Each structure stands twice: as structure tokens, then as C-alpha cells.
N, C-alpha and C positions, 0 to 999 in steps of 0.2 A: 146552850148547856153542853153540847157536843164539843165545842171549841174550848170551853173553859177548862175542862179536865186536862187536855194535852198541854195547854198553856201553863197551868199550875205545875204539872210534872216537869216541864222544861225549866221553869223558874226555880223549883226546889233543887233540881239537879245542878243548875248553874250556881246556886248559892252553896251547895255542898262542895262542888268542885273548887269554888273560890276559897272556901275554908281549908280544904285539903291541899291545894296547890296555889299558894300565894305567889302571884307573878306581878311584878311591877315593871313597867317600861318607862324609862326616863329618857327624854331627848333633850340634849343640850346643843347649842350652836352659838357661834360668834358672828352671825350674820347681822349686819346693821344696815338699815334702810335710811338713806339720807336724800334730801331734796337737793340735787346738784344743778338745778336750773339757773340759779343766780351765778354760780361759778361758770357754767357753760356759756351763759350770755355775756358775762364780763370777758371771758377768754375770747369768744367769738368776735366781740367788738374790737379787740386789739389784734386778733390774728389776721383778719381779712386785710386791713390796710398794710400790715407788716408783710404778708405774703405777696400782695400786689406790688410792693416796692422792692422786695428782696428776692423773689423767686421768679425766674423767667420761664419755668416749665422744663428746663433741662434736668433730667434725672441725676446727672453728675453733681449738680448743685443742691440737690435736695437735702443732703446731710448738713450743710451749712445753714440752710433755712430751718431745719429741725432743731439745730442748736439754739437758734434765736427763739423758736417757739417754746422750747423747754424753759428758757429763762423767763419768757413772758408768763407761761403757765405757773411757774413757781412764784413769781411776783403776785399774780392774781390770787393764787391760793393763800399766800401769806396775809392777804387782806380779808380773808374769810373769817367769820367768827369762830368756826370750828376747824381743827387741824384737818388737812386733806393729805392723804397718803400719796406717795410717789406713784404707786401702781395705778391709782385713780387718775393722776395727771397724765401718765403715759397713755392710758386708754382714751382719755379726753382728747389728747393731741392727735393720736392716730385716727380716731373717729371723726374729728373735725376736718382733718386734711382729706380723708376719704369722702366725707359727706359733701364737701365743697368741690369735689372732683379735681383737686389740686394734684393728687397722686393716688395711685391704687393703694389699697389698704396694705398689701404685702410689701410694697416698696416703702411706704411710710413707716411701717413697723421695722423694716430692715435698716432704714436710715436712722431712726430713733435708737435702735439697738446699738448701732455703730457709735453714735454720740455717747450713749451711756457707757459703752466699753472704753471709749477714749477718756471719759471722766474718771472711771475707776482706775484706769492705768496711770493717769496723771496724779491721782491722790496718793 
């Protein structure tokens, strides 16, 4: 009985406050969660043989190899049932190169950025 009275008082106060001060919080977001395992596996299956044949490990040749990887990633993405954005492809490429220890993440990102700048300049 001792706990029931304070609980009822808090309940009544909260209902009165809700009536006096109507506050609604709405949260909207554009976050989409997709399963990219199929895309990643298809890209990885083509990336590994390409990099073994096209990249010797010399950092000066990394930009050319990234140009080829970007073309492969775009081709693999075009075969997916849902559209895949360029930003996802860029992350996929850099992550795959870094995960396979082909190049450090920062070098892979820099090489890909150079390829993208050259594409924009040429367009």
C-alpha cells in the first residue's frame, strides 16, 4: 500500500504533464541496410586473379590496377538485382584491396581517388 500511493501520484502527474505539454519526437532517416555479401563475393572472385596478373606490388602502378578494379566493380554491380551506388563500390574496392594486403588502405584510397579525379576531368 505504501508504494501504491506514490506510484499513482507519479502516474497522475505524468498524464497531466502530457496533456499540458504535448511533445512529439519524430525521427526520420534514409539509412538502408542491404546484404552485400553476393556483391562482395562476386567482386572478390574477379579481383584476386586480376590483381595477381596486373599488379606487381609497386605502389607507382597501383593507380592503373585500381582503374581496372573500378571497371570490374562497376560490371559486377550492374549484374546485381538492385542498383549499387558508386560510394558503396568505392568502399568495396578499398576494403578488398586492404583486406587482401595488396596495399594499405590509405594508399588504396589515394589511388582510387586519383582514378576518380581523372575520370571527372576527362568527362
